[in-house]
Residue, then its C-alpha position, 0 to 999 in steps of 0.5 A: m526490520l524491513r528486511s524481515l517483511q514478507p511480500h504480500s501475495t494473493d494467499n492473503i486476499f481473503i483477509f483484506a477483501l472483507r474490509l478493503h473498500s478503498l480499492f473501489f477508488i481504483f479508476s484509471s486516469l492518465n496525465s498528458h504523457g499517458r502515465l497512470v497516475d491514480s494514487h490508489v493503485f496497489i503496488y506492493a506490501g510487505c509484512s513481518q512474520e512476528k505477530y502481536q497480541p490483540n489488546s496489547a500495548f503495541e496495538g494501542s501504540l500502533n492505533s495511535l500512530l496510524a491515527s496520527v498519520v491520517s491527521s498529518a497527511p492533509q498538512t504535509s506530504y511526509n512525516s515520521f512518528a515514534m509512539g510508546n517509546g518513553s521511559s515510563t512505558s513498556p518497551e513492548g509498546a514501542v512503534y515507529g512509523l512514517y508516511q510519504c506521498r509522491g512529490d507531485l501529488k496535491t495535498t488533497d490527493c495525498a491525504r486521500c491516498i494515505e487514508s486509503a493506505v492506512s485502511q489497508i495496511s492492517l488488513v493486508c498485514p493483520y497483527s504484524y509487528g512490522a508492515g509497509l504498503q506502497l500505493e501508486g501515490c503514497y507509502v506507509r510503514y511501521e516497525h516495532v524497532d526504530f528504523l528511521g534514518r537507517l539506510d536500507t536498499s533491500l529490493m521490495y518490488k520490480k516490474c519490467s515491460k517487454s523488451v524493445s529492439n536494439d534501439v541505440e537512441f532509446y538506450r542513450r535517452r534512457d541512460d540520460v534520464l537515469a543519470d539525472l534521476q540518480t542525482a535526486t535528493g528528494f523527488r525528481v522528474s526527468s525526460s530526454g527525447l521520448v523517455e521519461g522517468f521519476a525517482q524519490c527517496l523517503g524523507d528520513l534519508s540524508s542526501g548522501d544516503c538518498s544518493a546511495c539508495l538511488a544509485e542502487a535502484v538505477g543499477k537494478l533497473k538496468n541489471l534486472c530489466g535490461s532492455a525493457s522499454a519501461s521498468d519500476v524498481f522499489l527499494s526499502q527507502c527509494y524508488a526509480r522508474y522510467w518509460a518510453s513516452g506513451y508506452y507503459d505496458f507491463s504485461s511481461d516480467s513482474s515480481s508480482n501482479p497488483d492489477q490482478v490482485g485488484k481485480t480479484v479483490a473487487i470480485i471477492v468484495g462483490v461476492l462477500a457483499g452479496l453474501a452479507i446481504v443474504v445473511v442479514l436478510l436471513s437473520f432478520l427473517r429468523r428473528a421475525l419468525a422467532l418473535s412471531l412464534t413467541l407471540s403466538t405461544n403467549l397468546k395461546i397461554c393467555h387464552l388457556q388461562t382465561v378459559l381455566 
């Protein structure tokens, strides 16, 4: 279950840096409110500690599920799947999963975001029986057990900006936005004065469970981030965010640092790419030298045979 997923850390950076080409999509773009909207920005990932074996029935089902996720994204912003759970298949091959894009993404942007997330999830969480990966614009999750439609309000990620002074008007506006977001049944954007925000539930939740999840998320925004002028809270099946218009500086409290992760990955990928080129060149030179020595030896043998 998702509660067993462990937050991704930079200790795993070398695992997914080898193939994490999708992070090169990370370029800052701002909408009219100054809100970062690049859908490929990494937010968090969680991985189960249980591992499956390569070439197992589960791996085959997982590959089929992830392929279905990628092919479905250009048609719809949310879908869920169950693979290998039939009566004629081994229980070990069962896998359940879903994906969802942020409600304001265009279809093409949604498809690109999901493709990026799928390319990363098995690299961030190699051979994991369960994994979830959140990018700025989309989310992908799979599990060995059926989690679909089951409410889970576990805290996965939070990020709080620096605190603001005792601005009564700001707090009033913020509370108005959060109260509005709490009533969402899917994706909702809200604003009041200079405060803006949005919230979203996963598509597998009922309206009642969505309300319960968002109530928990809003409560954590207030309790965990206090007087922050901007904050994000991601629970297992919903999230809520708010910020003061034109201000989205998260340089203080955070449960992780995805921006630093992205920078570190970019550096490592660059170094690895350089090393890969050197390795290829050395391999080519080694083969060329070996071929040259072989030809030279064969010519000498032919010459000796001719003389004899």
